[in-house]
Every structure is written in structure tokens, then in C-alpha cells.
TILO-829916 format. One line per 8 residues: number of its first residue (from 1); their letters; for each residue x, y, z of C-alpha. Coordinates in steps of 0.001 Angstrom, whole numbers, always signed. Example, Ala and Ser with C-alpha at 12.3 -4.5 7.8 and 13.67 -1.06 7.14 Angstrom:
1 = AS = +12300 -4500 +7800; +13670 -1060 +7140
***
This chain:
1 = MGAVIDVR = +106603 +74923 +157014; +106362 +78716 +156766; +106969 +81472 +159244; +106259 +80996 +162949; +104746 +84145 +164458; +104411 +84390 +168230; +102786 +87313 +170096; +104081 +87991 +173620
9 = RGADRYPG = +102408 +90365 +176082; +104320 +92944 +178075; +102257 +92052 +181139; +103588 +88476 +180966; +107244 +89474 +181236; +109137 +88164 +184261; +109495 +90855 +186975; +112944 +91618 +188310
17 = GEPEAGIT = +115197 +94471 +189348; +115338 +95980 +192816; +112068 +97819 +193443; +113237 +98922 +196894; +116167 +100681 +195166; +113968 +102321 +192544; +114704 +99778 +189793; +111852 +97842 +188180
25 = TRHAFSFG = +112703 +95401 +185394; +110542 +93253 +183134; +112382 +90432 +181341; +111199 +89031 +178001; +113594 +86040 +178120; +115084 +83792 +180803; +117242 +85971 +183040; +118943 +85530 +186406
33 = PYYDPDNV = +116814 +83365 +188735; +114070 +83056 +186108; +114720 +80148 +183767; +112376 +78766 +181139; +114071 +76266 +178792; +111582 +77230 +176073; +112318 +80942 +176424; +116085 +81325 +176407
41 = RLGALTAC = +116786 +83279 +173215; +115635 +84180 +169720; +118559 +83756 +167373; +121281 +86062 +168695; +118832 +87912 +170972; +119326 +86682 +174534; +117628 +89458 +176521; +115109 +92233 +176071
49 = NEERLAAG = +114760 +94065 +179375; +112354 +96913 +180026; +113952 +99050 +182735; +112242 +101682 +184883; +114531 +103762 +187107; +113311 +106269 +189643; +115148 +109582 +189964; +118585 +108939 +191439
57 = AGFAEHRH = +118429 +105167 +190898; +120804 +103152 +188772; +122899 +100056 +188171; +126249 +99990 +189965; +129369 +99225 +187966; +129121 +95799 +186310; +130863 +93892 +183530; +129844 +92560 +180109
65 = SDTELLTW = +131804 +90568 +177534; +131121 +89118 +174063; +127750 +90893 +174029; +126335 +93704 +171905; +123988 +95870 +173996; +121453 +98118 +172256; +119654 +100623 +174487; +116556 +102567 +173432
73 = VVSGQLSH = +115343 +105298 +175791; +111556 +105623 +175938; +111405 +108585 +178326; +113818 +110478 +180551; +117602 +110550 +180164; +120078 +107748 +180727; +123476 +108625 +182199; +126126 +106178 +181015
81 = RDSRGRST = +129766 +105829 +182061; +132213 +103049 +181244; +135675 +101887 +182210; +137186 +103364 +179043; +136460 +106891 +180265; +133352 +107636 +178237; +130441 +109534 +179790; +127244 +110323 +177869
89 = LVGPGDLQ = +123590 +111243 +178217; +121143 +109285 +176050; +117606 +110526 +175457; +114461 +109446 +173596; +115107 +108748 +169912; +118808 +108003 +170503; +120230 +104502 +170163; +123134 +103552 +172420
97 = HLGAGAGV = +125315 +100649 +171281; +127899 +99160 +173617; +129999 +96417 +172080; +131535 +94738 +175121; +134304 +92938 +173270; +136657 +91055 +175589; +135210 +92928 +178558; +134094 +96351 +179725
105 = HHIERNDG = +132635 +97737 +182963; +129891 +100342 +182912; +127405 +102255 +185060; +123832 +103144 +184056; +121937 +105722 +186109; +119008 +108084 +186166; +120549 +111368 +187281; +117474 +113351 +186228
113 = AGPLVFLQ = +114622 +114660 +188353; +111947 +112451 +186772; +111553 +108744 +185961; +113590 +106981 +183266; +112281 +104183 +181049; +114472 +102342 +178572; +114559 +99101 +176633; +117789 +97119 +176411
121 = LWLAARTP = +118479 +94341 +173912; +121366 +91917 +174471; +122819 +90239 +171376; +125346 +87417 +171503; +128415 +88221 +169415; +128910 +85783 +166543; +132707 +86008 +166759; +134705 +87155 +169791
129 = ALTPRYTV = +136033 +90709 +169593; +138885 +92127 +171648; +138341 +95870 +171728; +135117 +97245 +173229; +133373 +99954 +171211; +130724 +102522 +171967; +128375 +104465 +169700; +125376 +106740 +170195
137 = ARSLARPY = +123230 +107206 +167092; +121392 +110463 +167754; +117798 +110698 +166499; +118035 +107333 +164771; +116542 +107717 +161304; +117997 +104826 +159322; +118564 +101103 +159845; +121359 +100438 +162334
145 = EVPEAGAV = +123593 +97469 +161576; +125252 +95338 +164217; +127460 +93046 +162105; +129072 +91501 +165188; +125712 +89843 +165935; +124317 +89609 +162402; +121540 +92057 +163294; +119850 +95161 +161925
153 = LRVDRPDS = +117645 +97417 +164066; +115260 +100034 +162744; +112575 +102242 +164242; +109310 +103056 +162475; +106635 +105524 +163499; +103541 +104782 +161408; +100437 +106935 +161682; +97068 +105323 +162331
161 = GGTLPLPA = +96334 +102884 +159500; +99956 +102595 +158403; +101414 +99115 +157967; +104823 +97548 +158570; +106046 +94235 +157137; +107432 +91778 +159662; +111209 +91293 +159512; +112172 +89167 +156493
169 = APYGYVHV = +115045 +87347 +158186; +115674 +83951 +159814; +114593 +85579 +163103; +112767 +88809 +163850; +111711 +90696 +166959; +109115 +93486 +166877; +108459 +95630 +169967; +105689 +98198 +170287
177 = VRGEAELL = +107210 +101108 +172211; +104256 +103494 +171997; +100706 +103373 +170701; +98460 +100516 +169652; +98698 +98160 +166683; +97254 +94928 +165363; +98712 +91925 +163617; +97207 +91061 +160238
185 = RDGAVGER = +97717 +87615 +158740; +96587 +87160 +155141; +94401 +90251 +155505; +92579 +89013 +158609; +92959 +90923 +161860; +94636 +88849 +164535; +95946 +89961 +167901; +95833 +93565 +169068
193 = LAAGDSVR = +99069 +94947 +170459; +99658 +97636 +173076; +102834 +99365 +174239; +105178 +96749 +175707; +103830 +93877 +173578; +106091 +92123 +171084; +106036 +89746 +168133; +108642 +87050 +167615
201 = VRDGADAA = +109175 +85728 +164107; +111023 +82644 +162904; +111634 +82014 +159189; +110506 +85572 +158528; +111297 +85358 +154816; +108151 +83210 +154583; +105974 +85731 +156458; +104385 +87149 +153286
209 = GAVLRART = +100894 +88387 +154023; +101620 +89114 +157699; +101950 +92794 +158625; +101638 +95066 +161618; +99002 +97802 +161242; +98909 +100857 +163480; +95620 +101498 +165261; +97018 +104779 +166588
217 = ACEVLLLE = +100250 +106639 +165900; +102975 +104184 +166987; +106651 +103822 +167659; +107903 +100336 +166830; +111341 +98712 +167004; +112031 +96000 +164429; +115066 +93758 +164807; +116243 +91495 +161985
225 = LADPFA = +118460 +88613 +163068; +120565 +86283 +160963; +120937 +82613 +161818; +123659 +82679 +164509; +124837 +79201 +163529; +124994 +79737 +159762
***
């Protein structure tokens, strides 16, 4: 049948958060009161939330379990504290990975003077883990593996005219963080992509001839996902 390639617009994300508290969220998948049976997950990826926090705003202590959370800061600094006594600041170019294991509580805040924007990916763990773990990969420069979810995340920053192959995996998720790009299929220009837009890929190993080409200098996140049921 070949790869299925689906472009999703950032403007079409479901709005959430608490705007009156300085928190604006845009959900790429079904989340909370928003439920679309045709938009629940992509492989192990169950959420991709774009968060905008005003100065002083943040998420009160809350719990996660059996979930791998990857956080990519677009601008500003994220203050993170968890119930295991860890406290960190995460800035642009850093990848934060919280493996919730059997359960962990954490707090996410913007303690800076300016706005904070970050992207958070939730991945369902393939096998339950007991001990939570926490990692910050500073200035991420190489593919980051999340074996608990059968995933690999990488960041690419092509200059104008540079191309990126779509993830060659059972599932793939491509998010344009900055800049403008376009999707090429068999050499023909398809959809144009702006910051916040994404591409979902199924059966990516069959996506030969489909690439992302930068129209301007870009920052792009590419997530490769194994079949969660294999």
C-alpha cells in the first residue's frame, strides 16, 4: 500500500490550558475534554502539546506513570522540579526526558521574566518500569533513543534548500519548530509548512521519494516510532 503521509496544521490544534492563568496549550492529539476517535495516537505517541507560559505561570504538582515525556524548549527557560528531589533549568536546544516509571510527581514553571514556549511529547511505555528516571541532554546534537517507547528523536537544522528524509520507521512524526519548509513527493512540491505544522507518517520505510525541503533556515524535530504492538 505504501507510506501514508498526513500534513497537520498548527492552527488546527485543539486549544487548551488556562489562559486566565497565563497558560496557553495547543493539543495535536485527543486530550482531556477534547476527544476525536480518529486522532488518539500515532504509534507510541499519545500527545504533542505546544505550551506557552507567561512569566510566573506554570503547572502545579501533578503525577505521571508509564509515560516517557520528552520536552523541547523553543524559547525561554523551563524550571522543572520533581518528587525525587531534582531541580533543573532547561533552555532552547536542550532535551528534557522524564521517564515516569511507576509514578512521579513534578512541577513545570516559567520563573523567568519573559514568555516560555516549549513542545512536549508523551510516549506510552512499551513495558512497565518501576524506577522513574530523568535526563537532560544539553545542546542535543545526536539522535536520542528512548528504548522504553521504541522511539528515536533527532533535531535537524537545514539551511534554505536543504532536504531531510521522512522517518523510515513504522510511524514517524515531523514537527517544524522554526522556519518554513515544503513537502516533496516524488520530486513534486506538495504542501508548504510553517512553524507549528507537522507531518505524520505511517509505514515510513516505504516513503522513498518523499522529503522535507527547507524554504528558509529551519529547526525540525523528527521522531521515529516502532510498532508498539510488535
